[in-house]
N, C-alpha and C positions, 0 to 999 in steps of 0.2 A: 505496498503500500505505499502512497506516496506520502509525504511527509507532511506536505499540504493537506488531504483527507484524514491524515490520523489526527491534525491539529483540528480542526471545523470538525471532525467527529466531539472531542476531549472534548473545546468547547460546549459544542453543545449538552454532551452527559453530565456537564459540568452546572448548568444554565439550567438543566429538566434536575438534576439531586436537585435544587435552590430550591426552585420553585414546591418540592416536595414535600421540602420537610418547612416550608413558610406554612403549607396549606395543613398541616400535623393542629396548628393553633385555631383552635373551633371548632375542630375535628374530634367527633364521636368517637372514642379510646377504641373501638376495634376497628375503626378505621384509622387513627393516628398514628397507631404502634405498626404497621403496615409502611405507614406513608417515610412515617421517622427510620424504620428499618431501608424502603427501599433509595429513600434520597440520597441518604448518609454511603449508602452502593453503589449511588450511580455516580460519586459525586468523588469518591473515591475510586473508583474505579475511571471517571473523567481526567483525575491528576495522572496516576496511573500510567494511565495510554497517553498522557504529553508528554509523563516526564520518560521513556522508555521507544526503542529502533520500532522493538514487533507489540502486534494490538497484545493485551492481555485478557487468555478466554475468550475468545474472539464469539461464539456458538452460545458460551453464557452470558457473550453479551447481547448477542439479537434474543434471546427469550428474554430478557431484562427490559430491554425496550419495547417489547413486542404484545409482552402480558399482562403492564397497566391498559395499557390500550385497550383488549379484551373486557380488565376487571372494571375500567371507566365507563363502559358502555355496560355491561349488568348493572351496576350499582344508576346509572342515570334509568334504564327501564325497570329499574326496583325504586327507586326512589318516584318514579311519575305516574307508575303503572300499582304500588304498593300505600302510595300517597304516605309517606315516610316526609316530614318535615324538617327533621335535623339531617335527618339524610342528604336532602336534597338544598340546602341549604349551603350547604359544602359544597357543592356539585358544580360550582361557578363554571362559566363556559372559557372563560377570559385564562384562567391562569391554566386549572387542566386542556385546555388547544391547544397554547405553547406547546405548554412539555408533551401529548401527541403529536404538535410538528415537531419538535427536536427530538421525540422521539421514535419519526416513521424514518426521518434523516435519517439516522443514523444504523438505525436497522436496513434503510436501502445501503446507507453503504456497506454496512458490516456483509451484505447479500452477494454485493456485487463482489468486492473482496473472497469472496469463499465462493465464488463460482470462478474466477477468475485462478483462487491454488486450485479447485476438482477438475481446471481442463486442461493443467499445468503450463498455462501464461505466467514469462514471469511478472513480477511486479514489480512499477519501477520501483530502482535504488538509489538511482543517481538525485547527492538531495541538491535544490532550487538554487537559484543564485541567493545572496542575501536580502537584492531590492524586491523579488518576488517575495520570496520567503515571505521578507517582515511585511508587505504589503498585503500579505494572505493574512499573515497572521492578523494584523488592522480590521480588512475587511469581517473577517470570521468573527473578532470579539465587543468590534459594533453592532454586529448583528445576533450577535447572539446578545450583547448587551441590549440594544432596541429594542429585544422582543420578551426577555426579561425582569426587566424594571417594570412594563405597566404589571406585570405576569402578577410580581411580587406585590408594584400597589393593590390590585383585584383581591386579593386573596384578607384576612380577618388581618393575620398582623400588620399589614400595609396599610390595610383603611384606618388604625387606631394607632401607627404611626407619631410621632409629634416631628412638624414637620423641621428642616434643620432653620437655624440660626431664629427660633421662633420659641426659642426654651425662654423662661423667665420666670419670676418668685408664685407665678398664679400656679406653672406645673406641679409645683412641686407636691406630691402625694403629703394626702392628712388623716391621717385615721381620728375617727371620732374616741376620750376616754367617755367609758359611761358615765363619767362626772358631766359630758355634755361638754370639756372640753376640747378641743385639738391640741395634736399632738404632734410634730413630726414623723417620719416613716418610710417606709413605701409597704401601706396596704392598703387604701385606695387612691385609683388615677380618675382623678376626672373626667368627666364624662363614659366612666365601663361599668357603671352598673352594671350587677347584673356579671361580673369577670372577675 
């Protein structure tokens, strides 16, 4: 596999892992645990693929890239047909859709690579020139960040994030003392009732 293709699928796997970890917040426990594990695995695989000359476990990576797509389809069908509002509330299209785009990209590139290996065609082993590689690195990073940022913002963690540069004394969490006095501490975040 070419260095540029390996770099791009690494970025896509890292972006997918970040999105899946962000979806943990607000998800029911039965969904949060698999999402956290999946996100950590995807992120870790992306880092390993980025730092190595050969892809780590490409067949297993293909399964990990496709399985969440099937699970997402089943969860959406279950949430809509069984009318489960807690499940439907975490099935937002933006983060899940962006993660699906990344997963399809990773699975597609890995399947093309597997077909080349199966047919005995040699993989591109020549290293790209510095300018070409840096341009591809920059383009891949920009595309993944441009898709990942709105996906992260659409998660519950992103919805309640404090905007940068707007931290002031009103953001300091307060805890109501049983005696009726406010005590400084990390207990209640303003605007986050019920969390």
